[in-house]
N, C-alpha and C positions, 0 to 999 in steps of 0.2 A: 558660380552660381548665384545668385542674388538670395538672402537671405527669407523672401516671400518663395520663389522656389523651391527650397530647401523644404519649408513649411505642408506645402502643397505635396513634395513628395514623400514626405513621412504620410501624409494623410492618405494618397493612394497608396505603399505599400502597406499600412494598416487594413484597410479595406481589402487589398488584394488579398494579405493572409487569412484573413477570414472567409472571403470564396472559394480559394484555395483550398480549404480545408472541407467545404463543403462541397467542393468537384470531385476532391481526391476522395472524398466517403462514399461518395454514390458509384464512381467508379470500382470499389472493392466490390460493394453490394454486388453491383454489376459481376465480378467475375466470377464471385461465389453463386452466383445464381444460375452462371451459366456453364459453369459444370459441375453441376448434376442432373443431366444431361434432359434436357426440358422440349418438346414437342418443335419441331421445326418453325410454326408459328412466333412461340414464344422464344425460341434461341435468337432470331431474326430481328426481332423487336429491342432485345435485351442487347445486339451485337450496336444498334442505330441508336441506346439511348447512350450505352459506353463510349461509341465514335461521338457523338456530340457531347459528352461531358469532358474528353481530352479536348476536342476542337477549343472547347471555350474557355479551359484552363488553358491554352495555347494563348490562345487571344489575351488573355488578363494576364498575364507572364509579359508581351510583349507591350502591355499598354504600359509597364511601370520598368519598361527596359531592362527585365530579368534574362539575358539571352541565351543565356544556359536551362534553363529551365523550361522554354520555348523549345529551343533546338531538340530537349532531349524529349517534351509534351510531343514536338513533329514525327519525329523516331517512330512513336505509338501509335501514333494519329496514321502514320500511311498502313501500319496491320491493319488497324479496324477501318480504314476506307477500302482496303481489300475485304475485307469477309461480309463487310456492309454489301456487296455486290454479287457475294457466293454462298452457293451451302454446303458447308463439307464438313467434319466431322474433327473435332478438334481433338486432340491427343493431351495426355497429363504433361506431356515436358511442355507443350506451349503454356498450359497456365505456371507450371514449375518457373519458363522463362519470366512470364509477364507481373507473377506476383514478386519476386525478385526485382523488375525493373522498378514497382509502385514502391519496395521499401528503400532503393535510395531517393526515389520521389521525394518520398515521406523527408526522407535527410535531410533533404536538398531546402526543403520549405522548412522547417527544426532551424535549421541553417541561419536563415534570416533574421530567426526570433533571438536565438544567443550568441549574433554575431561572429561567432569562429564558421572556419568550414572543413567540416569533419570532415566528408565525401573528397573522395583525391580525384583528378581530372580520369585517372587510370581506369577507375572504376564505371566511370559514367560512358567510357570510351566502349568499353569492356561489355557493357550490359547495351549502348544502342548498337553493338555489332550485331551482339544476341537477338536485339527483337530485328534486325534487319532482316537475318536469316532465319525469321518465322515467312517472312515475304516471299520463300522460296518454296513453299510448298502450300501457296494456295494461287491456283489458277487463274491466272489473270481471265476475267470478264470476255466474253468474245468481241464484242466492240472495241476493247482494249488493244485485239492480239496482233492488228495492224496500226497502232501506234496514234488510236482516238484520245483523247483525253480522256481521261478518267471521272464522270461527274460529279464523282464523292472523294476524288484528292481535290487538296487544296496546298500541295504543292507537287510539280511536275518534278522534278529533283530533289535528291538529299542535302538537306543545307551544309555550305561550301562548296559545290557545285557548278556554280555561276547561276540558277534560277533564284530567284528568292519568293517567299510568299505573298499573294495580295493580299490586300486589306479588305476583309468582310464588311460586311455592312453593319450599321453598327461598332464597328472596333475601331479604337483607336491606335494609329500611325505615326510611334513616334518622329522626331524629325531627327536628320543624319548625325546633328552634334550630339542628341543626348542619346545616341546608340550606345550600347556597355553597360556591363551591368553593374546597378548599383549596388554601393554595398550595406548591408545591414545599420541599420542605426535603430539608437532609441529612439521613443517615444512616449508622448505624455495621455494618447488615445488609450482609452483602455482596450486591453485585447480581450479575445472571447472568451477566455475564461473567467474573465472578470467583469462580463457582462451574464443580464438576464433577462428573455424575452416575457413580458408580464400581459393577459390579456387584457382591455378595458374594462373589463365585469370587473373585476379583482383591485385595479386602482380606481374604478370608480366608488368600489365598497369603504376603501380605504378614507377614499376624501368624504366623502359623508360621514365618517367615527372621528376622521380630523375635525371636524365641521361641528363636530362636539365640543372639542376641546375649548371652542368661541364662547359655548354658553357657560363652561366650568368657568371658563377665567373671569366672564363679568360676571357670573353670582361670588366668585369669591374675592372680588373688587368690591364687590357689594360690602359681605362681610366683614371685610377687614375696616372698612372706612365706617361699621355701627360701631365695631370693637373699639376705635379710635375715640368716636365720639362719647364714649361712657367711659372709658377708663381716664381720659384727659378733661371730664367734667364738662365738655361745652352747652350742657344747658341749666336754667335757674333753678335750683330750688327755693321755696316759699322760704323768708324767713322764720316764720312759725315751727316750722319742720324741726323734731330734736336731732342730734347726728344720727342718734339711734336708729329714727323713720330716714333719718338720709344712707345710713352705711346698708338698711334692709332693702330702700328704692334701688340703688346701686345695684349689687345680688340679684334683684328682681331683673333688672334692666339686662345684667349681664348674662344670665340664665336665659333669658329671650331671645338674646344675639347670639349665644353659642350654642344652644336647642340646634336652630338649620343646620347648626354643620357637621352635624349627627348623618344627614339625608345628603349633605353636596360630600361628606364622603365616601359615601356609598355608591352614588352615582359617579363618582370620580373614579373609583376601586372598577368598578363595572367597564366602564371608557376605556381607561388605561388598558386592561385583559383583553378587550374587544379588539383595540385598535393592536394590541402586543399579538393577539392570534391574526389577526387580517396581515398585519406586515410578513409573520412568518410565513403566512399561503402561498403569499407575494413569492418567498424563496423557496417553494414547491417545484419541482421540476421531475417530469418522467423518465422511468429508470432506462428508457433507451436512446437518453443522452448519452450516457457509456456505454450501452450494450453494443453502439454497432462495432466498436473494434475485436469484440468478442471471436463472431465467423472467423477473422481470417485470423485469428492466431490459435484457435483450434487447427483451422486449415494448415497452417505449415507446421504448426507441431506434430498432426497426425502423417504430414509427406517424410516428413525429418526421422519418423518412428515409424515407417511402412505399415504405418494403419488406418485403416477404412472407419470413419468418425461422422453419421449424419450428427449434426449440433443443431437444437431446436431454442426458441425461449421464445417465454408465454408470460402474458403481462405486461407489457414494454410500455407500454402507455400509465401504469400503474406511477403516482407520484408521491416524491421523497423531498424532506428537506436538503435543500441544494448542497448544504454543507457535510451533510452525511454522503451524501451520493458520491462528495471531492475524496471523501476519507474510508471510505468502501470499497473504491473501483480497487485499490490495490490488493488487497486479499480477496475477492471476488474471481481477480486473473488467477494468484494464489492458487484456489480450491479448482478452478479449471483446470492447469499446468498438472493437480497432483491429479486428479482424474482420468485425462490422455495419459502421465506418465505412467502411473501407476494400479490405474484405474482399468481402464479397457486392453484389452488383449490384442494382441497381431491377427488379421486375419486367418493364419496358419492353426494358431491354438483357439481360437473360438472355433471354427469347423471341426478339430477333432473334440472340443466338450459340446458338440452339437448347438452352437448359435449359429444365428447369421453370421456372413464374415465381414458385417459390417455395424460396430459400435453404437450406441445410444447415448448422447449428453443432455439433459434438455435441464435448463434454466427457466424456473417461472417462478415470478412472483404478484403475489396477491395482498390484498390489504381486508384479512380475516374484524379488525375491529378499525373503526375510526381513530384510535391514539399508536396504533400498531403497523407493520412492514412485514411481510414474510418472504423470506427467499430460500425457494431449494434448490440444489444443487446436487444433480440425480443421476449415476450412472448404469449402465448394464454389465459392468466389465466382472473382475475375475472377483470383488467383495474383500473384507480381509479378513482374517482367521482372528478368533478371540485369543485362542491360544500363543499365537506369536505378540499379541499387544501384550498379553501379563506375562509373558518370559522378557521382553523388554525390559515391560515397568520393576519388574523386578531387579533385574542384570543391572538397571540406571539408579537402582536405589528407591524408586519411587514409591512401592509398595513392599511389604516381606512375604515370604514365601507362603506363609500361614493365612492368608488373606487369598492367596489364587484359588479356591476354592466355594469362597463364601462370597463374592461381588455379583451383582447382578449385569446385565448386559447391559444395563443406561452407563452403569456404573463403568465396566469395562472400557464401552467407546469413549468413555469423558478424559481417561487415560490417556486418550492419545494428544491430546492437547498442551500438555507436559511437556516444558522443553529437554531436548536431545532422546524422545520417542521418537521410533521409528519402527515401521516393521520389516523397511524393507533392506535387502539384504546386502544392497552395493548402491554406495554413496559417488554422488558425481558430484559436478559444479554446481548444480543447479537445483539436484531436488538428493534426497534419504538423511537428512542430518537429523531430523525433526526440530526442527524449528522454526520451519515455515508455518507450520499449525498453532504453534504457540503463540507466535506474534499475530495471526489470524484472530486467533481467539481474547488477544490482549486486543486487541484493533478495536473491534466488535463491544470489549467489554467498557473500554473507554466513551462508547459513544452512544450507552447506556443498556443495550442490548445485550444477547446471548447465543448461543450456537449451542449446537448439537447434532449428532451422528447415528448413521444407523451403518446395520452393513450386514446383508447374507453371503457367506463362499460360494461366489460361485453365480451370482443374484447382482450382486450392485453394492453399491454405497449411494449414498445418501446425507450429504449435511444441508440444516436446517438454521437459516441464520434470523434472527426477530429481532428487529428494530425500532426506534419509537418515529415515529411519521415526523416529527420535529424534535430540533434540539430543546430540553425543557430549561427550567429554571433554574439555576445553582444553587444547588445543597450541600452542604460540607461542616464538618466538624470542626468548633473551631477549639486549637492547642495552644500551651504553651510550651517552648526549648530555651532555657533559660531566660532570654529578657523579652526576647522575639516570640510575638504574634504569628501562628500558622494557622492555613486552612487546607484538610484536607478530605477531597471530595467522598461523600458516601459513597458512591457506586463502588469506591476502591476500600470500604473499612470493611473486614470481615466482621469484627466484633474488640472490643477494648475492656481488656483486663488488667490486671492486677498480680504480676509473681513476684515471688519469695528468691532470696537470692541461693537457697537449695534446691530450685524449680532448673537452676540452670548450671547447664552440663557443657563442657570442652570437648570438642572434637575438632581434631586437625584443627589447633592453634585457632575456631570460631565460636564462638559462644551460641547457645541454641537451647533452645526451651520445647517439648512436648505438650502439641494438644491435640487431643484426641487422636492419642494415638499415631500422631505425624511430628516431623523432629521439623522443629521451622529453626534459619538462623535468626539472631537475634544481635540487632545493632542501636548502638545511641546513633537516632536521630538528629543529632545535631552534628554527630562525627562527619552524619554522611554527609548533611548538606552545607559544611563548613563555618557552623559556631560554638563559636569556643565552649567550653563545657566551662560552666559557675559551680561551686559548690553550694547546693541549696543553705538557705539560716537554718533549718531545722534537718539533720543528718541523723536523727532517731529513725525512721522509718526504717522498717524493713520490708516492705511489700513495695515493688516497682511500678509506676504507670507502664499501658504499654499496647499498642498498637498493633493488632492484628493486618494487615495490609495485604492486598493482593489485586492481581492484575494478568488478566487472561487466565490460567489454569497455575502460577504461580505462585507462591505466599512467603513473606517473611515476617517478623518482629520487629518492633522498632519499641525502643525504649525515649518517653517523650516525660517533661518535667511536671505536666498537669494537662488531664481534659475538662474543658471548661466548656461552651453550651455547642449546640445547632447553630450552626448560620444559612443563613438564605438572604440571595438578592442574586446580582449580573454579575457575570464574568468581565475583565475591562482587560482586554490585551495590553501585551506590553507595549507595541507599535514596534516597527522595523527597526529603531535605536537597538533594543532590546531582543533581540529575536532570538540571540545565541545565549540569555542565562542558560546554564545550568540549572535542573530540576524543579525550575518556574513556572506552572502554566498559563498565569496572569494573577489578577488580583480584582477584589470585589472590595467594598466598603462596610463597616459596621456604621450602626445606626449613628454615632457619634458622629460620624464623618471619617474615621482613622482608616489610612487604608491596609491593610493585610494582603500578605504574598499566599496565593494559591499552590498548593503543591502539586509538579507531575512525579506522579507516582511509578508508572513505568518506568520517565529516569532515576530516580529516587533508586530504587534497584538495580537499574543499571550500574547507578555511582556504587552502590552499597557491595557490588561485586567485587570491586577494588580496591575497597579497604579487610585487612587482615585479621586485623586485633581491636580490642577495643579498651579507647579508655577505661582506666578503674571506678567501677559503678557509684561505690561513696565508699568515704572511710569506715574500713572496719569488714568490709565487706570477704567473704573465706576466699582462700586461696581455691582455683580451679585444676584440677589436673588433665593434664594435656596431652595428647596423645600426639605422637611422630608420625608423617607421615615419608614413606619409602620414596625415593627420588627414583621414578621412573628414565628408561634407558629407551634410546631411539637409534635407529641403524639408519642411515642415510647414505643412498647407494643414487650417485649422479657424476658423468663425468665431465660436464663444466665445469672449472674453480669455481667461476663467480658463481652461478646457481648455488654451487654445495658450500658455498662462506655464507649464501645469505639464509638456505635451511639451516645450516647449523647456529646461526647466532638470534634466528628468530626463533626457534626449538631452545636453545641456552638460556635464553632470554627470560622464557617461560616455566623455566626453574627444570626442565629435560637433561638427563646426562647423554651426552649425543655422540656417536663414534661415526665417522665416512666411510665412505668405499667408494673408488673409481668407477667404477662399474658394476656392471652384476656377478660378474666372476670372482670379485673379492669382496664382495657382501657374500655370497653364498661359503665362501672360504670362513669369515668371520663366524658366520650363522654358526658354525662346525664347532668354533674353539670358544664360544662367549655364548650367554643369555643377555636376548634382550624380549625389549615388553611391545614392541612395533617397528617394521619395518615401512618406508617413505621413499622410494625408489621413481628415477625419472624412467623411459618408455627405449628412449631411441642412445643406445650405449652399447660399446662397442665389446667383442667375446661375447657374454650373455646380455641380450638386452632385459628390458621390464619383464614381457611378455612371457620369455624363456625364464625368467626369475622366478615368477611367480609359479609356473609351473612343476619349475624342482622345488619349490618349497613344498608348496602343497601336494607333490609327491613324497615326501620322508616326513616318514612316522614321528617322529619328536617333535618335526616343525609344523606339521598339517594345520595346526589352528591359530598360527602366527598372524595377527592383524596384519596387513600390509593396502599400502595407500600405493596409487601411481601419481605421478605429476610429471603429465609431460605436456608437451604441444600437439600432439595430436587431437583433434577435436571431432572428426567425423564419428555417424554414429555406427559405423562398424567398426570402429577401433574403441568404440566404447564397449560394444559387443566382445568383441574379443578379450577385451579386457575382464566383463563379468564371466567369461566362458573359462577364463583362467584360473579365476579365484581370487580377486583381487576385492578386496572389500569396499573399497572407495577409489573413483578415477576424478580428478581432480585436473582442469586444464590449464594451462598458466597463463594463457589470453584474460582470462577470468578471475586471478590466481589473488586472493586475500589473506594476507596470514593470520587474521581470524576464522576464516573458512579451515585453514587448515588445524588449529587448533583445536578446534570446536569439533571435529572431525576423529582428530588424536583424542580428544576429550571421551569422547563418545566410544569408542573402540576400545580401549584401556582402561 
């Protein structure tokens, strides 16, 4: 294949990816609407739309010789070709099968961009068989019972059975030598995620604003010529004029030239601000561009959890900065998953509570001001109990017991965003750790917004996110650490204070200070970000400059050497070569042209967690009393020697004392003889499996409150439910296992 042909195929494949994404989304939306039980006329119209979209996707795949995708689409098309001619009731199993097929198709399309083939052939074949079986309950049209070709079908036989599809009008049929799947290739053409559609009116407005710069350029050139003319003395003075008078005339001429520059500066500032606003407006995109994935997400989760949920989106046309939109997508997904997983009850529970069996989940976007966008996610589920939040906050050391009766409802609900706080009694591999909402709050804070929640037991929960319409000009505080200048974003600074040595207390090998009755970890910022400590010339001061930094609901205190001034400017990214530089979010320029790094506060806080102790503060700093931490003990029950060794290494590396048992029976015997802080158990074991071990522990008076985590390969909803019913505190699936997840869960439970 020639280089020119390769370039052409790259362009063609790039166009296919964009087109395929649009077809796929329309198919998903059609399936979700079709599942709602619409009137017959609307149902037939939707079936026709889905049928045509699948057919178009098949044709596009054929045009770029993606035969696997073409054959897969052909199988889906066969089903809807029959449906297009019939009027039948579709059971839920039909939609489950088709949504599973769409998931495989989605992965096949994603593999084109990644260059990896993650979808195994067996999965594709199995899904095609399931789709083919759907055709068996769809009765043939009367005209087809005697062998008459079905005008709605574009293939008379299954792929590979002899006959091939005919070329449709307007479609490209590849030549035989080009048939076969083209491997995924890299390309320089921008992907759909790197492009944005801009209206002509917005572009025209920017063009007009840009044209004003031409006038400013000409004006500036004129003023510079005048200044040069005066300063270089290109005009003659009369010989009769004294030097004093010449100096006076020169000063007069300079003032005359410089005075219009003030008006020029005002015009330039206005034009630049207008142009910046215009360009920001081109980056505004409707929320609907990311909301399309949510209906299927809710549908799949509700099916998996055997719940009935009516999902509604309002205000999808509201526009916001594309950069904010991309950043907020994952937090919104988490909040929606949270509502489905923890909020809305099963039909049986809702019916018992006197509610409709179908729950309600609403995402509403509005723009209350010309600077802000409000996102509200609300459900009519079980709500959150105030006392459960307080119990968890006290247990995790977030607040003290004496604050239980003094906090208002908004203050209590605000606790839910602290890391480690969860009201769920049962932890799974995807929820219940109390980490997700803290991460959501951090992300919203980094975007310059805020988040709040409200809940009424038995009536539901709502989350409100307020975000800026566009990313504002950067503002931060200029500080010095040793000889290095740094900028901390203003949005991450709660306050700057000075503390004395006597204010610093050491708890569990960590220096702390207390601010407004809240104990905060204290670290030297230079230690955290890798700047060597340099003893100051004047070490007589007994007060240390401290920055109280916050991200989401997390707060930490950092010692710096000097707080200098507030800084305003534009953030310059580090570029693709330095994308992995830790703790730095970019750089900005001072007025003198010096480049100053901008700290990434969430990353700094993560880095601080791995630092165990501080370098001595200053010569003469008093010694701090230190509390020792008792080593916690973990009992691991696992019949696989490999998994047992892995768990032992992970836990011992994290500082736990570990004992292992080869099955549930031996584990229970150890529990009768020794004391442990927590049990980590597999499920499938000989003699006594994990479910039976959990039941046995919960039935023992002495061991009844023992925290227990199940780590297993069993991932079905029924297995999770059984684990919860047995009394396990957490259920982690091995297929999605990460050691940080296990350690976070253990830390929370003990």
